[in-house]
C-alpha positions as CSV (number, residue, x, y, z in Angstrom):
1,M,126.7,72.5,103.9
2,F,123.9,75.0,104.5
3,P,121.4,73.8,102.3
4,E,122.0,69.7,104.0
5,V,121.4,71.3,107.5
6,M,118.3,72.9,106.4
7,G,117.5,69.5,104.6
8,S,117.4,67.4,108.0
9,V,115.8,69.9,110.4
10,R,112.6,68.9,111.7
11,V,110.4,70.6,114.2
12,P,108.3,68.7,116.4
13,R,104.6,70.1,116.4
14,P,103.0,69.8,120.0
15,G,100.8,67.4,120.8
16,K,100.6,64.4,117.4
17,G,101.7,64.4,114.0
18,R,104.8,64.5,111.9
19,P,107.2,67.2,112.7
20,R,107.4,70.0,110.3
21,T,110.3,70.8,107.7
22,T,110.2,74.5,108.0
23,P,110.7,76.2,111.2
24,D,109.7,79.6,111.7
25,R,113.5,81.4,112.1
26,A,116.8,80.0,111.8
27,M,119.7,81.2,113.9
28,A,123.1,81.2,112.5
29,D,126.8,82.7,113.3
30,K,128.3,85.1,110.7
31,A,129.7,82.1,108.8
32,Y,126.4,81.5,107.1
33,A,125.4,85.4,106.3
34,S,126.3,84.6,102.4
35,K,124.0,85.7,100.5
36,A,123.2,82.3,98.8
37,N,122.3,80.7,102.4
38,R,119.8,84.1,103.3
39,K,118.1,83.3,99.6
40,L,118.0,79.6,100.8
41,L,116.0,80.3,103.9
42,R,113.9,83.4,102.1
43,D,112.8,80.9,99.4
44,R,111.8,78.8,102.0
45,G,109.8,81.2,103.8
46,I,112.6,80.9,107.4
47,E,113.1,84.0,108.9
48,A,116.7,84.4,109.1
49,V,118.4,85.4,112.2
50,I,121.9,85.5,111.3
51,P,124.0,88.6,112.3
52,E,126.0,90.5,109.1
53,K,129.7,90.6,108.4
54,S,131.0,94.0,109.3
55,D,132.4,94.2,105.9
56,H,129.1,93.4,104.3
57,V,128.0,96.7,105.8
58,A,130.7,98.5,105.2
59,N,130.7,98.3,101.7
60,R,126.7,99.1,101.3
61,S,127.6,101.9,103.1
62,V,130.0,103.1,100.5
63,R,127.2,102.7,97.3
64,K,125.6,105.3,96.8
65,A,121.5,106.2,96.9
66,D,120.8,104.3,93.5
67,G,122.5,101.2,94.9
68,L,125.1,100.7,92.2
69,P,128.8,101.2,92.7
70,D,130.6,104.1,91.0
71,S,132.4,101.3,88.3
72,T,129.2,100.2,87.1
73,K,127.9,103.4,86.0
74,K,127.5,104.7,82.7
75,H,129.4,107.9,82.5
76,T,127.6,110.6,80.4
77,N,128.1,113.9,79.4
78,A,126.7,116.7,81.2
79,A,123.3,117.7,79.9
80,T,122.8,121.5,78.6
81,S,120.9,123.6,79.7
82,S,117.7,124.9,77.5
83,S,119.0,128.3,77.1
84,D,122.5,126.9,75.6
85,A,120.6,125.0,73.3
86,S,118.2,127.2,71.8
87,R,121.7,130.0,71.7
88,L,123.3,127.1,69.8
89,S,120.5,125.8,67.4
90,N,121.2,129.3,65.6
91,N,124.7,127.4,64.1
92,G,126.0,128.4,67.6
93,E,126.2,131.9,67.1
94,P,124.4,134.2,70.0
């Protein structure tokens, strides 16, 4: 529904001329806060003035600094310190 509405938008020019089809910004309520709608506006060069849903904000705050949720990270073994590695390189004898 949102792409059809944005496709029918016409912004009158001051004075004479054909109306613009790309407004400077678009305002909408939280119902239109999806990634797809924001991407559509971004691709057309339109600033989105849409409030964020509280659950989207909460999910972002749960994510780690690298931006990935814990479930997508690959778990690796802890690295061996260089002193342990040199000690173990002699067939495990100290």
